[in-house]
C-alpha positions as CSV (number, residue, x, y, z in Angstrom):
1,M,-28.9,-5.5,-65.0
2,A,-30.4,-7.3,-61.7
3,N,-28.0,-9.3,-62.1
4,G,-25.3,-6.6,-62.8
5,N,-26.1,-4.8,-59.4
6,G,-26.7,-7.6,-57.2
7,A,-22.8,-8.3,-58.4
8,L,-22.0,-4.7,-57.3
9,A,-23.5,-4.4,-54.7
10,A,-22.2,-7.5,-53.0
11,A,-18.8,-6.9,-54.1
12,A,-19.2,-3.9,-52.2
13,D,-20.1,-5.4,-49.3
14,H,-17.7,-8.1,-49.3
15,A,-15.2,-4.8,-49.4
16,M,-16.9,-3.3,-47.2
17,V,-16.3,-6.4,-44.8
18,R,-13.1,-7.3,-45.4
19,T,-12.2,-3.7,-44.5
20,F,-14.2,-2.9,-41.0
21,T,-13.4,-6.6,-40.0
22,P,-9.9,-6.6,-39.0
23,L,-10.3,-3.0,-37.4
24,I,-13.1,-5.1,-35.1
25,V,-10.6,-8.2,-35.0
26,A,-8.0,-4.8,-33.5
27,A,-10.4,-3.5,-31.7
28,L,-11.2,-6.9,-29.7
29,M,-8.4,-7.7,-29.4
30,A,-7.5,-4.6,-27.8
31,L,-9.9,-4.7,-25.8
32,V,-9.5,-7.8,-24.1
33,G,-5.7,-6.8,-24.0
34,W,-7.9,-3.6,-21.5
35,L,-9.7,-5.9,-19.3
36,F,-6.3,-9.3,-18.8
37,S,-4.1,-5.7,-17.6
38,S,-7.4,-4.3,-15.2
39,V,-7.4,-8.1,-13.9
40,L,-3.9,-8.2,-13.5
41,A,-3.5,-5.4,-11.7
42,L,-7.2,-5.8,-9.1
43,E,-5.1,-9.0,-8.0
44,E,-1.9,-7.3,-7.6
45,N,-4.4,-4.5,-6.0
46,I,-6.1,-7.3,-4.1
47,Q,-2.5,-9.4,-2.8
48,Q,-1.1,-6.7,-1.5
49,N,-4.2,-5.5,0.7
50,N,-3.7,-8.5,1.9
51,I,-1.3,-8.8,2.9
52,H,-1.8,-5.2,4.4
53,I,-4.6,-6.8,6.9
54,Q,-2.0,-9.9,7.4
55,H,0.4,-7.2,9.8
56,L,-2.1,-5.1,10.5
57,H,-3.5,-8.4,11.9
58,M,0.0,-9.0,13.3
59,A,0.1,-5.6,15.0
60,E,-3.6,-5.6,16.7
61,E,-2.0,-9.1,18.9
62,D,2.1,-6.8,19.4
63,F,-0.3,-4.0,20.4
64,G,-2.7,-6.4,22.4
65,K,0.3,-8.1,25.0
66,T,1.6,-4.5,25.4
67,L,-0.6,-3.0,26.6
68,S,-1.5,-6.1,28.9
69,K,2.2,-5.5,29.8
70,M,1.6,-1.7,30.2
71,Q,-1.6,-2.8,32.5
72,D,0.4,-5.5,34.6
73,T,3.3,-2.8,35.6
74,L,0.7,0.1,36.2
75,T,-0.9,-2.3,38.5
76,D,2.3,-3.6,40.0
77,I,2.9,0.6,40.2
78,R,-0.5,1.2,42.3
79,I,0.1,-2.2,44.5
80,Q,4.0,0.0,45.6
81,V,2.2,2.9,45.9
82,G,-0.7,1.4,47.4
83,K,2.8,0.3,50.3
84,F,4.0,3.5,51.1
85,T,0.7,5.6,51.4
86,A,-0.2,2.9,54.4
87,H,3.6,3.1,55.9
């Protein structure tokens, strides 16, 4: 009877392996799919952030130019006011 019990246990183990292997494979595939989509979403987010950073740098340069022009205009106004008040 030892051979019969061992064969029965082996058959039960084999049936459990056959039952749970597709479930485990499906779970692993779902995990890999989720990781892949998460990585793609993060990559897209990083690209958008890089674009926003570039736009901010461009705006900063434009603001610097505008500020410089305003300072030049303010200096010209001060010179003109000084000329008018000196007379």
